[in-house]
MARTOR-399973 format. One record per atom (N, C-alpha, C): residue number from 1; residue in one letter; atom name; x, y, z. Coordinates in nm, 4 decimals, always signed. Example, Ala and Ser with C-alpha at 12.3 -4.5 7.8 and 13.67 -1.06 7.14 Angstrom:
BEGIN
(atom 1; A; N; (+1.3190; -0.5690; +0.7800))
(atom 1; A; CA; (+1.2300; -0.4500; +0.7800))
(atom 1; A; C; (+1.3200; -0.3300; +0.7800))
(atom 2; S; N; (+1.2850; -0.2250; +0.7080))
(atom 2; S; CA; (+1.3670; -0.1060; +0.7140))
(atom 2; S; C; (+1.2900; +0.0030; +0.7870))
// end
This chain:
BEGIN
(atom 1; M; N; (+10.1832; +13.2381; +11.9106))
(atom 1; M; CA; (+10.0546; +13.1880; +11.8656))
(atom 1; M; C; (+10.0086; +13.0782; +11.9612))
(atom 2; E; N; (+9.8861; +13.0865; +12.0039))
(atom 2; E; CA; (+9.8270; +12.9858; +12.0911))
(atom 2; E; C; (+9.6881; +12.9547; +12.0388))
(atom 3; K; N; (+9.6524; +12.8280; +12.0422))
(atom 3; K; CA; (+9.5235; +12.7883; +11.9874))
(atom 3; K; C; (+9.4683; +12.6697; +12.0657))
(atom 4; T; N; (+9.3400; +12.6781; +12.1024))
(atom 4; T; CA; (+9.2706; +12.5653; +12.1626))
(atom 4; T; C; (+9.2004; +12.4898; +12.0508))
(atom 5; I; N; (+9.2259; +12.3587; +12.0464))
(atom 5; I; CA; (+9.1715; +12.2749; +11.9399))
(atom 5; I; C; (+9.0988; +12.1583; +12.0044))
(atom 6; V; N; (+8.9754; +12.1359; +11.9619))
(atom 6; V; CA; (+8.8974; +12.0219; +12.0103))
(atom 6; V; C; (+8.8855; +11.9229; +11.8954))
(atom 7; L; N; (+8.9374; +11.8026; +11.9167))
(atom 7; L; CA; (+8.9250; +11.6951; +11.8187))
(atom 7; L; C; (+8.8287; +11.5912; +11.8752))
(atom 8; T; N; (+8.7370; +11.5452; +11.7937))
(atom 8; T; CA; (+8.6484; +11.4367; +11.8343))
(atom 8; T; C; (+8.7106; +11.3083; +11.7822))
(atom 9; I; N; (+8.7548; +11.2244; +11.8745))
(atom 9; I; CA; (+8.8270; +11.1023; +11.8409))
(atom 9; I; C; (+8.7444; +10.9839; +11.8890))
(atom 10; N; N; (+8.7006; +10.9022; +11.7944))
(atom 10; N; CA; (+8.6157; +10.7869; +11.8281))
(atom 10; N; C; (+8.4989; +10.8274; +11.9180))
(atom 11; G; N; (+8.4399; +10.9427; +11.8878))
(atom 11; G; CA; (+8.3221; +10.9887; +11.9607))
(atom 11; G; C; (+8.3509; +11.0651; +12.0894))
(atom 12; T; N; (+8.4772; +11.0821; +12.1238))
(atom 12; T; CA; (+8.5140; +11.1524; +12.2463))
(atom 12; T; C; (+8.5811; +11.2850; +12.2117))
(atom 13; D; N; (+8.5332; +11.3949; +12.2698))
(atom 13; D; CA; (+8.5957; +11.5254; +12.2492))
(atom 13; D; C; (+8.7200; +11.5358; +12.3360))
(atom 14; I; N; (+8.8316; +11.5670; +12.2708))
(atom 14; I; CA; (+8.9591; +11.5848; +12.3396))
(atom 14; I; C; (+9.0074; +11.7263; +12.3101))
(atom 15; T; N; (+9.0395; +11.8010; +12.4146))
(atom 15; T; CA; (+9.0828; +11.9403; +12.3991))
(atom 15; T; C; (+9.2339; +11.9505; +12.4139))
(atom 16; F; N; (+9.2947; +12.0210; +12.3184))
(atom 16; F; CA; (+9.4386; +12.0453; +12.3196))
(atom 16; F; C; (+9.4626; +12.1956; +12.3227))
(atom 17; N; N; (+9.5677; +12.2363; +12.3914))
(atom 17; N; CA; (+9.6094; +12.3765; +12.3966))
(atom 17; N; C; (+9.7492; +12.3850; +12.3365))
(atom 18; M; N; (+9.7536; +12.4196; +12.2091))
(atom 18; M; CA; (+9.8794; +12.4216; +12.1344))
(atom 18; M; C; (+9.9380; +12.5617; +12.1307))
(atom 19; T; N; (+10.0701; +12.5676; +12.1355))
(atom 19; T; CA; (+10.1423; +12.6928; +12.1176))
(atom 19; T; C; (+10.2473; +12.6735; +12.0085))
(atom 20; A; N; (+10.3015; +12.7830; +11.9626))
(atom 20; A; CA; (+10.4095; +12.7755; +11.8636))
(atom 20; A; C; (+10.5299; +12.7018; +11.9226))
(atom 21; K; N; (+10.5533; +12.7182; +12.0512))
(atom 21; K; CA; (+10.6639; +12.6484; +12.1180))
(atom 21; K; C; (+10.6429; +12.4965; +12.1147))
(atom 22; D; N; (+10.5188; +12.4516; +12.1379))
(atom 22; D; CA; (+10.4876; +12.3080; +12.1306))
(atom 22; D; C; (+10.5124; +12.2557; +11.9896))
(atom 23; H; N; (+10.4687; +12.3321; +11.8921))
(atom 23; H; CA; (+10.4862; +12.2944; +11.7519))
(atom 23; H; C; (+10.6346; +12.2776; +11.7192))
(atom 24; T; N; (+10.7142; +12.3763; +11.7572))
(atom 24; T; CA; (+10.8581; +12.3727; +11.7298))
(atom 24; T; C; (+10.9259; +12.2571; +11.8013))
(atom 25; A; N; (+10.8897; +12.2337; +11.9253))
(atom 25; A; CA; (+10.9487; +12.1224; +12.0006))
(atom 25; A; C; (+10.9197; +11.9898; +11.9317))
(atom 26; Y; N; (+10.7967; +11.9709; +11.8859))
(atom 26; Y; CA; (+10.7612; +11.8475; +11.8167))
(atom 26; Y; C; (+10.8439; +11.8299; +11.6892))
(atom 27; V; N; (+10.8508; +11.9333; +11.6086))
(atom 27; V; CA; (+10.9259; +11.9253; +11.4826))
(atom 27; V; C; (+11.0728; +11.8931; +11.5103))
(atom 28; N; N; (+11.1283; +11.9523; +11.6140))
(atom 28; N; CA; (+11.2684; +11.9275; +11.6469))
(atom 28; N; C; (+11.2935; +11.7869; +11.7020))
(atom 29; E; N; (+11.1925; +11.7261; +11.7642))
(atom 29; E; CA; (+11.2081; +11.5923; +11.8227))
(atom 29; E; C; (+11.1952; +11.4800; +11.7205))
(atom 30; V; N; (+11.1219; +11.5032; +11.6124))
(atom 30; V; CA; (+11.0966; +11.3972; +11.5144))
(atom 30; V; C; (+11.2253; +11.3627; +11.4396))
(atom 31; M; N; (+11.2560; +11.2345; +11.4365))
(atom 31; M; CA; (+11.3738; +11.1846; +11.3655))
(atom 31; M; C; (+11.3289; +11.0722; +11.2723))
(atom 32; P; N; (+11.4071; +11.0400; +11.1717))
(atom 32; P; CA; (+11.3673; +10.9339; +11.0784))
(atom 32; P; C; (+11.3309; +10.8020; +11.1473))
(atom 33; S; N; (+11.4003; +10.7704; +11.2564))
(atom 33; S; CA; (+11.3735; +10.6438; +11.3246))
(atom 33; S; C; (+11.2930; +10.6613; +11.4528))
(atom 34; N; N; (+11.2416; +10.7823; +11.4775))
(atom 34; N; CA; (+11.1685; +10.8077; +11.6009))
(atom 34; N; C; (+11.0554; +10.9067; +11.5752))
(atom 35; K; N; (+10.9362; +10.8538; +11.5499))
(atom 35; K; CA; (+10.8207; +10.9388; +11.5224))
(atom 35; K; C; (+10.7102; +10.9220; +11.6259))
(atom 36; V; N; (+10.6952; +10.8026; +11.6803))
(atom 36; V; CA; (+10.5843; +10.7756; +11.7717))
(atom 36; V; C; (+10.6044; +10.8451; +11.9062))
(atom 37; A; N; (+10.7228; +10.8373; +11.9629))
(atom 37; A; CA; (+10.7471; +10.8996; +12.0938))
(atom 37; A; C; (+10.7264; +11.0517; +12.0886))
(atom 38; P; N; (+10.7803; +11.1223; +11.9875))
(atom 38; P; CA; (+10.7536; +11.2662; +11.9818))
(atom 38; P; C; (+10.6046; +11.2982; +11.9659))
(atom 39; A; N; (+10.5329; +11.2169; +11.8890))
(atom 39; A; CA; (+10.3889; +11.2383; +11.8713))
(atom 39; A; C; (+10.3166; +11.2202; +12.0051))
(atom 40; H; N; (+10.3491; +11.1140; +12.0738))
(atom 40; H; CA; (+10.2892; +11.0863; +12.2046))
(atom 40; H; C; (+10.3208; +11.2004; +12.3023))
(atom 41; N; N; (+10.4461; +11.2438; +12.3039))
(atom 41; N; CA; (+10.4868; +11.3517; +12.3940))
(atom 41; N; C; (+10.4116; +11.4813; +12.3642))
(atom 42; L; N; (+10.3970; +11.5153; +12.2367))
(atom 42; L; CA; (+10.3237; +11.6364; +12.1992))
(atom 42; L; C; (+10.1796; +11.6300; +12.2501))
(atom 43; L; N; (+10.1155; +11.5172; +12.2276))
(atom 43; L; CA; (+9.9754; +11.5029; +12.2692))
(atom 43; L; C; (+9.9610; +11.5159; +12.4207))
(atom 44; M; N; (+10.0484; +11.4493; +12.4945))
(atom 44; M; CA; (+10.0394; +11.4539; +12.6401))
(atom 44; M; C; (+10.0784; +11.5920; +12.6950))
(atom 45; R; N; (+10.1655; +11.6611; +12.6243))
(atom 45; R; CA; (+10.2096; +11.7940; +12.6660))
(atom 45; R; C; (+10.1018; +11.8997; +12.6439))
(atom 46; T; N; (+10.0168; +11.8787; +12.5426))
(atom 46; T; CA; (+9.9203; +11.9820; +12.5051))
(atom 46; T; C; (+9.7756; +11.9500; +12.5422))
(atom 47; V; N; (+9.7471; +11.8284; +12.5829))
(atom 47; V; CA; (+9.6091; +11.7918; +12.6162))
(atom 47; V; C; (+9.5650; +11.8637; +12.7433))
(atom 48; S; N; (+9.4389; +11.9042; +12.7465))
(atom 48; S; CA; (+9.3866; +11.9687; +12.8674))
(atom 48; S; C; (+9.3750; +11.8653; +12.9782))
(atom 49; S; N; (+9.3819; +11.9111; +13.1010))
(atom 49; S; CA; (+9.3742; +11.8179; +13.2144))
(atom 49; S; C; (+9.2417; +11.7425; +13.2166))
(atom 50; D; N; (+9.1345; +11.8055; +13.1686))
(atom 50; D; CA; (+9.0036; +11.7399; +13.1654))
(atom 50; D; C; (+8.9985; +11.6248; +13.0647))
(atom 51; S; N; (+9.0841; +11.6284; +12.9647))
(atom 51; S; CA; (+9.0820; +11.5273; +12.8582))
(atom 51; S; C; (+9.1932; +11.4240; +12.8708))
(atom 52; K; N; (+9.2822; +11.4421; +12.9665))
(atom 52; K; CA; (+9.4030; +11.3590; +12.9751))
(atom 52; K; C; (+9.3730; +11.2093; +12.9896))
(atom 53; D; N; (+9.2819; +11.1725; +13.0791))
(atom 53; D; CA; (+9.2519; +11.0303; +13.0999))
(atom 53; D; C; (+9.1922; +10.9667; +12.9752))
(atom 54; A; N; (+9.1029; +11.0378; +12.9082))
(atom 54; A; CA; (+9.0422; +10.9853; +12.7858))
(atom 54; A; C; (+9.1477; +10.9678; +12.6772))
(atom 55; L; N; (+9.2393; +11.0640; +12.6661))
(atom 55; L; CA; (+9.3457; +11.0531; +12.5660))
(atom 55; L; C; (+9.4365; +10.9344; +12.5953))
(atom 56; K; N; (+9.4709; +10.9140; +12.7206))
(atom 56; K; CA; (+9.5566; +10.8001; +12.7572))
(atom 56; K; C; (+9.4952; +10.6687; +12.7101))
(atom 57; E; N; (+9.3649; +10.6537; +12.7252))
(atom 57; E; CA; (+9.2968; +10.5320; +12.6794))
(atom 57; E; C; (+9.3030; +10.5202; +12.5271))
(atom 58; L; N; (+9.2786; +10.6303; +12.4577))
(atom 58; L; CA; (+9.2823; +10.6283; +12.3111))
(atom 58; L; C; (+9.4211; +10.5959; +12.2591))
(atom 59; L; N; (+9.5247; +10.6427; +12.3286))
(atom 59; L; CA; (+9.6615; +10.6197; +12.2822))
(atom 59; L; C; (+9.7065; +10.4745; +12.2958))
(atom 60; K; N; (+9.6269; +10.3927; +12.3598))
(atom 60; K; CA; (+9.6574; +10.2493; +12.3666))
(atom 60; K; C; (+9.6313; +10.1805; +12.2332))
(atom 61; L; N; (+9.5541; +10.2462; +12.1457))
(atom 61; L; CA; (+9.5225; +10.1886; +12.0145))
(atom 61; L; C; (+9.6392; +10.2098; +11.9182))
(atom 62; P; N; (+9.6735; +10.1077; +11.8390))
(atom 62; P; CA; (+9.7855; +10.1198; +11.7457))
(atom 62; P; C; (+9.7663; +10.2340; +11.6464))
(atom 63; G; N; (+9.8699; +10.3115; +11.6271))
(atom 63; G; CA; (+9.8672; +10.4193; +11.5286))
(atom 63; G; C; (+9.7970; +10.5452; +11.5726))
(atom 64; M; N; (+9.7363; +10.5428; +11.6888))
(atom 64; M; CA; (+9.6561; +10.6569; +11.7331))
(atom 64; M; C; (+9.7413; +10.7829; +11.7516))
(atom 65; A; N; (+9.8575; +10.7716; +11.8143))
(atom 65; A; CA; (+9.9400; +10.8899; +11.8412))
(atom 65; A; C; (+9.9773; +10.9617; +11.7117))
(atom 66; I; N; (+10.0185; +10.8875; +11.6120))
(atom 66; I; CA; (+10.0587; +10.9482; +11.4843))
(atom 66; I; C; (+9.9391; +11.0134; +11.4153))
(atom 67; N; N; (+9.8268; +10.9440; +11.4112))
(atom 67; N; CA; (+9.7083; +10.9972; +11.3427))
(atom 67; N; C; (+9.6516; +11.1213; +11.4113))
(atom 68; V; N; (+9.6454; +11.1195; +11.5430))
(atom 68; V; CA; (+9.5927; +11.2350; +11.6152))
(atom 68; V; C; (+9.6884; +11.3533; +11.6019))
(atom 69; T; N; (+9.8175; +11.3266; +11.6105))
(atom 69; T; CA; (+9.9158; +11.4342; +11.5954))
(atom 69; T; C; (+9.9068; +11.4969; +11.4570))
(atom 70; A; N; (+9.8896; +11.4163; +11.3549))
(atom 70; A; CA; (+9.8776; +11.4697; +11.2186))
(atom 70; A; C; (+9.7590; +11.5657; +11.2090))
(atom 71; K; N; (+9.6473; +11.5272; +11.2655))
(atom 71; K; CA; (+9.5280; +11.6122; +11.2601))
(atom 71; K; C; (+9.5464; +11.7379; +11.3460))
(atom 72; L; N; (+9.6072; +11.7223; +11.4616))
(atom 72; L; CA; (+9.6320; +11.8361; +11.5497))
(atom 72; L; C; (+9.7238; +11.9378; +11.4808))
(atom 73; M; N; (+9.8298; +11.8906; +11.4187))
(atom 73; M; CA; (+9.9228; +11.9798; +11.3484))
(atom 73; M; C; (+9.8533; +12.0479; +11.2301))
(atom 74; E; N; (+9.7698; +11.9736; +11.1606))
(atom 74; E; CA; (+9.6945; +12.0302; +11.0478))
(atom 74; E; C; (+9.6039; +12.1441; +11.0943))
(atom 75; E; N; (+9.5371; +12.1243; +11.2072))
(atom 75; E; CA; (+9.4471; +12.2267; +11.2606))
(atom 75; E; C; (+9.5225; +12.3463; +11.3176))
(atom 76; F; N; (+9.6410; +12.3230; +11.3713))
(atom 76; F; CA; (+9.7176; +12.4305; +11.4329))
(atom 76; F; C; (+9.7869; +12.5198; +11.3302))
(atom 77; T; N; (+9.8415; +12.4584; +11.2287))
(atom 77; T; CA; (+9.9208; +12.5322; +11.1315))
(atom 77; T; C; (+9.8312; +12.6181; +11.0434))
(atom 78; P; N; (+9.8618; +12.7469; +11.0332))
(atom 78; P; CA; (+9.7787; +12.8337; +10.9485))
(atom 78; P; C; (+9.7972; +12.7999; +10.8015))
(atom 79; D; N; (+9.6972; +12.8355; +10.7216))
(atom 79; D; CA; (+9.7094; +12.8170; +10.5769))
(atom 79; D; C; (+9.8195; +12.9096; +10.5265))
(atom 80; I; N; (+9.9086; +12.8518; +10.4515))
(atom 80; I; CA; (+10.0211; +12.9283; +10.3982))
(atom 80; I; C; (+10.0225; +12.9111; +10.2474))
(atom 81; V; N; (+10.0337; +13.0216; +10.1772))
(atom 81; V; CA; (+10.0412; +13.0181; +10.0309))
(atom 81; V; C; (+10.1822; +13.0592; +9.9910))
(atom 82; I; N; (+10.2500; +12.9705; +9.9216))
(atom 82; I; CA; (+10.3860; +12.9988; +9.8748))
(atom 82; I; C; (+10.3870; +12.9848; +9.7242))
(atom 83; T; N; (+10.4359; +13.0873; +9.6579))
(atom 83; T; CA; (+10.4464; +13.0853; +9.5134))
(atom 83; T; C; (+10.5923; +13.1070; +9.4769))
(atom 84; V; N; (+10.6418; +13.0244; +9.3875))
(atom 84; V; CA; (+10.7786; +13.0392; +9.3415))
(atom 84; V; C; (+10.7776; +13.1272; +9.2186))
(atom 85; G; N; (+10.8474; +13.2373; +9.2278))
(atom 85; G; CA; (+10.8534; +13.3292; +9.1148))
(atom 85; G; C; (+10.9662; +13.2921; +9.0214))
(atom 86; K; N; (+10.9546; +13.3329; +8.8974))
(atom 86; K; CA; (+11.0606; +13.3053; +8.8004))
(atom 86; K; C; (+11.1661; +13.4146; +8.8115))
(atom 87; S; N; (+11.2882; +13.3742; +8.8104))
(atom 87; S; CA; (+11.3987; +13.4683; +8.8148))
(atom 87; S; C; (+11.4129; +13.5374; +8.6803))
(atom 88; S; N; (+11.4482; +13.6641; +8.6837))
(atom 88; S; CA; (+11.4666; +13.7364; +8.5576))
(atom 88; S; C; (+11.6023; +13.7064; +8.4957))
(atom 89; K; N; (+11.6900; +13.6418; +8.5731))
(atom 89; K; CA; (+11.8230; +13.6065; +8.5216))
(atom 89; K; C; (+11.8292; +13.4580; +8.4929))
(atom 90; S; N; (+11.9079; +13.4223; +8.3952))
(atom 90; S; CA; (+11.9280; +13.2802; +8.3670))
(atom 90; S; C; (+12.0278; +13.2245; +8.4671))
(atom 91; P; N; (+12.0294; +13.0926; +8.4904))
(atom 91; P; CA; (+12.1191; +13.0335; +8.5888))
(atom 91; P; C; (+12.2673; +13.0579; +8.5591))
(atom 92; N; N; (+12.3019; +13.0841; +8.4331))
(atom 92; N; CA; (+12.4414; +13.1034; +8.3962))
(atom 92; N; C; (+12.4906; +13.2460; +8.4162))
(atom 93; E; N; (+12.4028; +13.3375; +8.4498))
(atom 93; E; CA; (+12.4435; +13.4784; +8.4647))
(atom 93; E; C; (+12.4968; +13.5067; +8.6027))
// end
């Protein structure tokens, strides 16, 4: 899966080219004590060359990497519907 996503951040259009591989790499890099570096890496890895300088400036703002990554992941991930069915057997069977 590959998707081009344009996010308007503080009035500036930033283009990202996300793949399933990028998504998986980000998820695998995130640790309880390390969230900002993986977010920053994902953004820099997927940003288009035309948007790279503008993104670098935006990432100087506190919290920007986490917030932009959250929105990017939201836009990339397809809508998924999961329903938990009831088992016909009781837990003791």
